[in-house]
C-alpha positions, -999 to +999 in steps of 0.1 A: +087+052+940+119+035+927+151+039+945+179+061+933+200+032+922+171+018+902+165+052+887+201+054+877+201+019+861+170+029+842+186+062+833+217+045+822+197+022+798+178+051+784+209+072+780+226+043+761+196+040+739+196+077+732+233+076+725+228+048+699+203+071+681+229+098+678+255+073+666+232+059+640+225+094+627+262+101+626+269+069+607+242+077+582+255+111+575+291+099+573+281+072+548+261+096+527+285+125+527+318+110+520+350+129+510+349+115+475+314+127+469+321+163+479+357+168+468+347+197+446+322+215+469+334+238+497+299+239+511+297+201+513+332+199+528+321+222+556+290+201+561+312+169+562+334+184+589+304+193+609+293+157+605+326+144+619+323+168+648+288+155+655+302+120+654+330+127+679+306+145+702+279+119+699+288+098+730+285+130+752+256+146+734+231+140+762+253+142+793+256+180+793+220+188+782+204+197+815+169+200+802+171+168+784+187+149+814+160+162+837+133+151+814+147+117+808+155+107+845+127+123+863+138+131+899+174+118+894+200+144+906+216+161+878+250+157+895+245+120+896+237+121+860+269+139+852+289+113+872+272+085+853+279+104+821+316+106+828+316+069+837+298+062+804+323+082+784+352+061+799+334+030+789+329+043+754+366+052+752+374+016+760+350+002+734+364+024+707+399+009+714+387-026+710+400-045+679+382-042+646+377-080+645+347-077+668+327-061+640+307-082+616+328-092+586+299-097+562+299-064+544+291-068+506+314-051+481+300-020+463+313-007+431+293+024+421+276+054+433+239+058+437+215+085+448+193+081+478+157+090+476+163+124+492+186+133+462+218+129+482+249+110+470+260+077+484+292+060+474+294+022+472+327+011+484+349-016+468+367-043+485+399-023+484+384+002+508+388-025+535+425-016+536+418+020+548+425+029+584+389+029+592+369+004+571+332+007+573+313-015+596+289-041+583+262-023+563+236-048+570+239-044+607+240-006+605+210-008+582+191-028+608+203-004+635+192+026+616+158+010+610+153+004+647+164+038+656+142+053+630+113+034+645+120+049+679+119+085+669+152+093+652+136+124+638+129+137+673+134+174+672+144+176+708+173+152+703+186+173+673+184+204+694+204+187+721+231+178+696+233+214+684+236+228+720+262+203+730+283+210+698+284+247+707+292+240+744+320+215+737+335+231+706+362+250+724+369+223+749+374+196+722+394+217+697+427+212+714+422+175+720+410+170+684+442+187+670+465+164+689+447+131+683+429+138+650+440+106+633+432+085+664+398+102+668+391+096+631+397+060+636+375+061+667+348+078+647+348+051+621+349+023+647+322+041+666+300+040+635+303+003+635+290-001+671+263-027+679+230-023+696+229-031+732+223-068+737+190-065+757+174-041+732+186-062+703+172-093+719+138-077+723+137-066+687+149-100+676+122-118+696+096-094+682+104-100+646+112-137+650+077-141+663+063-122+633+084-144+610+072-175+626+036-164+622+042-157+585+060-190+581+031-209+596+008-190+572+030-198+542+032-235+551-006-235+554-010-219+520+016-243+505-006-273+513-032-259+488-009-258+459-014-286+434+015-282+410+043-266+430+051-273+467+084-256+472+091-228+496+090-194+481+124-176+480+128-149+506+153-121+511+176-126+540+190-091+539+176-062+520+200-040+500+203-005+514+197+010+479+160+000+481+152+020+512+174+048+528+158+040+562+145+004+560+127-010+590+151-028+613+150-066+610+175-087+630+202-103+611+192-136+595+155-128+594+133-124+564+126-088+555+102-094+527+093-115+497+106-112+461+083-116+431+089-151+419+070-178+401+070-187+364+068-150+354+101-141+370+119-174+363+112-170+326+130-137+327+099-116+318+101-093+349+120-061+343+126-056+380+120-074+412+097-057+436+101-058+474+071-060+496+080-049+532+059-059+562+036-033+573+027-018+540+047-002+512+041-003+475+015-024+458-006-053+472+004-075+502+029-102+494+004-130+500-020-116+474+010-112+451+019-148+457-016-159+447-014-138+415+020-153+406+012-189+417+008-217+392-021-232+412-052-228+389-074-224+420-051-198+436-043-179+404-067-157+385-080-171+351-056-169+322-076-144+304-074-120+334-037-125+338-032-118+302-061-094+296-039-067+280-026-094+256-062-103+247-071-066+242-041-060+220-047-091+200-084-082+195-073-047+183-049-062+158-075-086+145-100-058+140-074-037+122-066-066+099-102-071+091-106-035+082-075-035+060-087-066+042-122-052+036-108-019+023-084-037+001-112-059-014-134-029-020-106-009-036-096-039-057-132-043-069-135-006-077-103-008-097-109-042-112-143-039-127-165-039-097-184-008-109-191+008-142-169+038-134-139+018-122-107+016-140-075-005-139-049-007-112-020+017-118+005-006-101+017-018-135+015+016-151+040+021-179+043+059-172+057+080-144+040+112-154+022+113-121+055+121-102+048+158-101+011+155-094-004+156-059-027+127-050-048+152-030-057+170-063-082+143-070-114+148-049-125+119-028-156+114-049-135+108-081-109+085-066-109+050-081-130+061-111-120+066-147-113+103-138-086+093-113-052+091-132-038+069-104-060+041-117-048+045-153-025+019-168-009+045-190-006+082-184+016+091-213+004+123-232-027+127-211-035+159-192-034+147-156-050+178-141-083+167-127-115+181-141-150+170-138-161+191-168-181+173-195-194+180-229-225+162-239-222+143-207-188+130-217-157+138-198-129+159-212-105+145-186-071+139-201-074+167-228-053+198-230-071+230-232-053+242-264-047+226-298-030+234-331-044+223-364-016+235-386+000+201-391+001+186-426+004+149-431+022+152-465+026+177-493-002+162-513-028+170-486-037+204-472-031+210-434-058+203-410-069+240-408-077+239-445-106+219-460-098+185-475-109+184-512-133+155-508-146+143-542-116+157-561-088+140-541-093+105-528-090+095-492-061+071-485-067+057-451-064+028-428-084+012-400-073+007-364-093-025-361-090-048-331-078-020-309-107-003-290-131-029-302-116-064-299-116-090-327-103-125-319-085-129-352-066-096-349-053-104-314-057-142-310-034-143-280-060-126-259-085-154-266-063-184-262-062-206-231-099-205-225-128-227-233-145-226-266-171-203-250-148-173-251-155-161-286-158-123-284-152-093-262-184-099-242-174-135-232-137-125-228-146-097-204-169-120-184-142-147-182-115-122-170-138-108-143-120-085-119-089-085-141-107-074-172-100-037-167-063-042-163-059-067-191-079-049-217-066-014-208-031-028-212-041-038-247-054-003-253-021+012-241+003-011-261-014-024-292-016+011-308+008+038-297+020+072-309+046+056-331+019+039-351+005+073-361+039+085-370+043+054-392+009+060-408+021+094-419+053+079-432+034+053-452+017+081-471-017+076-455-038+106-446-069+093-428-076+067-400-109+050-392-111+044-355-133+018-341-150+021-307-182+008-292-211+020-270-197+007-237-169+033-241-196+060-238-228+046-224-223+011-207-254-009-198-257-021-163-250-058-159-229-062-189-193-074-184-176-050-209-148-027-196-166+006-194-155+041-204-117+035-205-116+032-243-130+068-245-099+082-230-077+064-256-100+074-284-095+111-275-057+106-272-056+089-306-074+119-321-048+142-306-020+121-321-038+124-354-039+162-350-002+162-342+007+144-375-020+161-397-041+130-400-079+132-404-103+109-385-133+088-394-152+078-363-166+043-365-191+029-339-183-007-343-207-021-317-242-008-309-265-019-281-280-054-288-255-059-317-264-046-351-251-077-370-244-106-346-207-107-356-181-110-329-166-076-338-199-060-326-190-071-291-213-101-288-216-129-313-250-144-319-284-130-323-292-095-336-311-075-310-308-040-326-340-030-343-350-066-339-365-088-312-381-079-279-354-053-271-350-041-306-367-007-301-351-001-267-317-008-282-325+015-312-332+043-287-301+035-267-281+039-299-297+073-306-289+083-270-253+072-276-251+094-307-267+123-289-237+124-265-210+116-290-222+142-315-224+169-290-189+162-279-173+161-314-193+192-325-168+212-304-146+236-324-114+216-315-127+186-336-142+203-366-109+201-386-097+167-375-129+146-372-141+149-408-162+117-411-188+107-385-200+071-387-234+059-376-233+020-374-208-005-387-222-031-410-259-034-399-269-068-413-297-056-436-299-091-452-317-100-420-330-068-405-360-048-416-346-026-443-371+002-437-364+003-400-327+006-407-333+035-432-356+053-407-331+049-379-303+061-402-322+092-411-331+100-375-296+095-363-282+117-391-307+145-383-298+142-346-261+145-350-263+173-375-287+192-352-261+189-325-235+206-346-217+179-366-205+194-398-185+164-409-196+138-435-220+113-420-212+078-431-236+048-432-230+013-444-246-005-473-258-033-451-243-060-475-269-052-500-261-051-537-249-016-545-274-013-573-302-013-547-288+020-533-295+038-565-330+044-552-328+042-514-323+071-491-318+094-521-339+121-504-322+119-471-302+145-452-273+162-469-236+154-465-240+117-462-215+091-474-223+056-484-198+031-470-191-002-487-168-030-477-153-052-504-136-085-499-131-114-523-123-141-497-158-143-482-174-149-516-170-186-526-172-175-563-143-151-559-119-169-535-114-197-560-099-173-586-062-175-593-039-146-586-041-129-620-079-134-622-083-116-588-065-086-600-086-085-632-118-088-611-109-057-592-099-036-622-126-049-646-156-052-623-151-033-591-135-003-607-166+004-628-190-005-601-175+018-575-173+046-600-209+043-609-223+041-574-203+072-565-224+093-589-258+108-581-271+103-616-264+066-620-258+056-585-264+068-549-238+095-545-206+100-525-192+066-517-162+053-498-148+019-493-144+017-456-128-018-455-108-040-478-076-060-477-049-077-499-056-111-483-063-137-509-073-165-485-094-169-453-066-187-436-060-162-407-066-178-373-101-171-359-110-150-390-142-170-395-149-170-357-132-188-328-131-226-333-141-225-369-121-236-399-115-221-434-130-222-468-096-225-483-089-259-467-125-271-466-129-270-428-153-241-427-184-261-418-185-294-400-196-323-423-186-303-454-150-307-467-154-286-498-123-267-505-125-232-521-091-226-536-078-225-572-063-260-570-092-276-552-100-299-582-063-305-591-029-306-575-014-294-553-035-296-522-049-264-508-030-254-477-029-224-453+008-231-444+022-206-469-005-180-463+001-180-426+039-182-428+062-155-415+065-126-440+103-132-441+095-165-459+074-149-486+088-153-520+094-123-542+066-135-566+042-137-537+051-103-525+047-089-560+012-104-562+001-090-528+013-055-537-003-056-571-035-069-557-036-041-531-027-014-556-055-025-580-081-021-552-067+013-543-071+023-579-107+011-581-118+027-548-101+060-558-127+063-585-150+072-557-143+091-525-114+069-514-106+040-492-096+027-457-075-005-456-084-032-431-064-030-409-032-013-397-018-039-372-024-075-365-006-100-343-003-129-367-022-122-400+004-104-422-019-103-452-043-082-432-017-058-418-009-026-437+020-020-413+034-055-419+031-052-457+046-017-457+076-028-435+082-060-455+079-048-491+045-059-503+028-025-499+038+007-517+063+028-498+039+057-502+002+052-505-001+081-529+026+066-552+015+031-562+035+010-587+003-004-604-030+011-614-059-004-631-053-001-669-017-011-665-007-046-677-009-071-649+026-083-642+037-119-642+040-136-609+065-160-621+063-195-607+040-186-579+019-216-571-019-210-572-024-227-539+001-204-522 
């Protein structure tokens, strides 16, 4: 058994260690419950005062606690303990009076307040606080002291109970002394809070952690030898900020407390925060493993793809999304640009904003990107944009309004639409809309320039354009003929229009490059414009499957495969199927007053085709459309045969049929060479009688119209004789043949197209007089029958073929029904007009 003096020494050491615990607790509470943090809280002020009382009573906390003394010293006499306690208090008094300089001067300045992890406030002091009567002791030392105390059971419930008992026991005894020496005691409290650990305990702790640091240093040096690219010592933290842990483990001053994340990642500034790894556990993986992760050593560090795996994942996702977007864009582009038969043009260049009030969701998913989707239309002007999938005869009514009004009257000489037109007693005065919905190179030469000589018709042009065909050709539909043209047609005194369209607007054939179905919508809108201005319509199928004549205006120039060749019969049936749809559609009540002439086939080339086949097909087609409800006149072409042959053909065919003849002088080498006056006389002396005769059922065939004619007296218009071909007028029509067909071909001056192709502003008055007289003579001749349709209303660069240009520039009558010349009148003099002009 140890002696009493040995027990007392042991007891003194234990008591001093316990006293240090209480002082550490007091300093923590004082630091965390400062006056400035609780200046507005009475409750916190009371708590702070209690903290001060605990601090002042801290050195005597365990001297008066009998139970605790007995437990701590074993068999040591309690009275001896009290004597030691008094002696210890006197020693404490002397230490409190020691100068401040003995405290460590290494406190770091603090400038703001933070919250500890328990939610309490802690005020960071500034340097100016050092001038206060009781500046705080060195935070690093207190932090280490608190860490050591915490490790030895600072939370011991018995110690806290001892403090509370002692406070109650000493409260009255200390009150008087505290009142007299409050300032001095306050200073003592602050100085006491800066007290140091006892030297022997401090040394033991230091030795313990120094050994641990040496072990870690040896390990770090060993690891460093394996590094290939970097061999520098990793940065360490000498002293850990108190803000990271409210009760950090005690580490002697000057020793490493943990490692900070470093390496290239941190040095490049890519780490949002530095993480501290404390010995003995904490947050995240051990520091050594962290080092390996951050190291530049390719053997120590994980592979690049693992260290950047989220980058790789994110990049892969972005690549997949880009691929999906590109694929979708390509598919949509193909759907809009001619990739399917139902696709239409892109609406990005639409000239109309009528879609502003329409919801995109009103178009079902199945119809989006098709011709029924108004968001794919180049032009939405005057179309009904309310989606409908309704069809008549298998043809869509999309774009049409549900109501109509047939009360319009084109002029006072013509009855309104809701009254029958007096065919036979009043002539038709009409015009064609050639080159619009069925392209012809010479009417719009700009569309065919810039390509090879292989682009010669709509077929090859559409093939050349590829995905851009829909957009390019629909733009032509939208801009070449507009509502203003129908208003001008009415102003010019015309009362009918003949509208060309082809089978691919209704029944496209798979594999063909034509732009499908879009022209149908423009055809229906054109008819509505005609209704608006009181104009009646003659429907003209200009191109049939296989080509009925091999001309470029049939769609495809070359061979005739309609009623001819291996596919002749199939194309004949396709043509009947086409009429089955179209006739059902236009048999509706809304078209009975406006569509008054229904054409079957434009210019079938009966000089080459089997005439009987053509007659049989014409009869079958007429019976079909009439069976479907067409009450309009059914027009068929003379096939370029001499009109006298029609005196006996198809005489016993269906009722209400019109014979359509096309008359031109410039395609006949015997007529193109006539001078200006002779051409007028040809019309009035020959054509006038011929047309009048064929129009009778007794001497001719019966009701006849002239569906095409012009005032052009030359064949000089660009591409008129096909792309790449010359003219008869200048002797360039056929290679190897320079024969000129003009009035001055055998004399002077030389035949030239310069004057014929000049700008109308350069036309002389004499030339204008001739052109108008020549046109009015033909009007007079054709009005001996059912009437006429001029070819054509609008051209890009062929003024002698454009009724619009002649009307606007003074070589057409201001009103078609009031001409200045009629056959029987004296042919006027054309002055000094040269015959080669």
